[in-house]
N, C-alpha and C positions, 0 to 999 in steps of 0.2 A: 785393361785394369790388371795390375800385377796380382799374382797368386796370394800374397800376404794381405793385400787390400781386400780381395774377394773373401778370404777366410774371416777377416775382421768384420766386414760388412755382414756376412752370414750370421756370425755370433751376435753382433749388435742388433740385428733384426729380431733374433730370438729373445733378446733382453728388452722388454718393453716396460712402460710405466707400471702396468698391472703385474708384470712378471719380472721382478728384479733379480731373479736367480735362474740359472739354467744348468742342467747336468748333461754332460756329453761323454761319449767314449772316444778317446784319442784315436784309436785305430780305425773306428768307423768314420770319424771325421776325415782322417787322412785318406781313407779309401774313397770317400765321397768326392774329395778334391783331387784324387789321383796324385798324392804326394807322400813324402816320407813323414812319419810321426814327428820327426825333429822339426819339420816346417811348422807344425801345429804348436810345438813348444816355443818356437821363435816368436810366433804371433802372440801367444799368451804372455810371454816374457816382455815383449816390447810394446804391445798395444793395450794390455789390460793390467796396468800396474796400479799400485796403491795411489800413486800421484794422480792417476786418471780416474780414481774412484772405484776401483775393483779389488776384490779379494779372490784369489784362486786357491781352491782346495783340491788336492789330488790324491788318488789312491791307485797304486800300481797293482798289476796282477790281472788274472783272468776276468775278475768282476770289477776291475778298476774303472775309475771315472775321473772326470774333471768337473768340478763345480765352480762356476763363475758367478760371483755375487756382486751386484752393483751396490755400493755403499752410498746411502743417501746422507749427505751432509747439507746443512743450510749453507747459503752462499757465504755469509760472514764467517761461519765456522771453518769452511774450507780455506778461505783466504788466511785466516789466522793460523791454521795448520801449516800452510805453506810458509808463512812468516816465521813461525816458531820451530818447525821441524825440518822442512824440506830445503829451504834456500841455504841455510848455514851462513858461514862468515864470508864466503866468496862464491861467485857464480860467473861463468863465462858467458859471453854475449849470445852464442847460439842456444845455450840452455835457457837463458832468461827469455829469449824470443819464443822458444817453444812453450814455456810455461804461460807466457802472456797470450799466445795463440790458443792454448787450451782454455784459458779463462774466458776469452772472447767467444770461443765456440760453445762453451757452456753457458753463455750469456750472464756471466758474473761481472763482466765489464763490457762496456759498449765498444764498438769498433773505433770510435774517436779516442776513448781512453786507452785502448790497446795501442793505437798509433803513437800517442803521446808517450806512453810507457816504453815502447820499443825505441823511440827516438832518444829518450832520456838514458837508457841503458846500453845504447849502441856503441860500437867501437868508435864511430865518428864523434860521439859526444865526449868520449874519454880519450880523444886523440891528443894527448899531452905527453911529454917525455917523462914517463914514470914506469917502473917495473910492472909487468903484466899481473903479478899477484896483487899488487896494490890497486890496479884498475878493477880487478875482479872483486876485491873487498868493497870498493866504493860502489860498484854496480850492485852488489848484494844489499848494501845499506840503503841505496836509493830505491831499489825495487821493494824492499821491505817497508819503507816509509810510504810508498805509494799504495801498496796493498793494504797496509794498516788503515790508511785514510779511507779507502773504498770499503773495507770491512766495517768501519764505524757506521757508514751509511747503509750497509747491507746486512745487518745482523739478523733480520727476521725473514729472509727469503726462504720460502718453502722448498723442500727437496724436489729437484727435477724442474723447477720453474726458473731458477736463476733470478737475477735482479730485474725488476721491472724497469725498462728503459723508457724514459719519457717519449711519448709518441712524436712530439715535435722534433726532438733531437734525432730520433730514428729516421724521420722524413728528411731532415737536413743531410744526413749521412748518405742517402741514396743518391 
């Protein structure tokens, strides 16, 4: 396992359903993992983003700390946030696939929905002669439409539970 994966796993283990907030000292964490504090910064900046449902508070200095807070949003609310704020007017295929993967991991969409969404926004689906910016705009509109449809079904999902996936569909996907 890579160092950044180990640091991420360590922090996520500390963040549980019962404890959605953790306070750490950057230098102590770097010492524990025998790495530079900048490696801790890298993990925080890339693995604990607002899009992933986290807020980072930081205070530098001798008594400084890093506070990581997991923000609980209902499933439908997170999907609508992505549609309204995050996706924008254009999105590249790798970024769209990453967002879809996160939603599947958080159980806001099923694995079969994720597969359909990935296929719909893939480069293969948009393999027509048109400029890349236009493809990215079509991809964004397609992804927004799919997420909006799922959000309509998923408005009442409680924090941390994600969408209830029908047991029959879950069995079929295995």
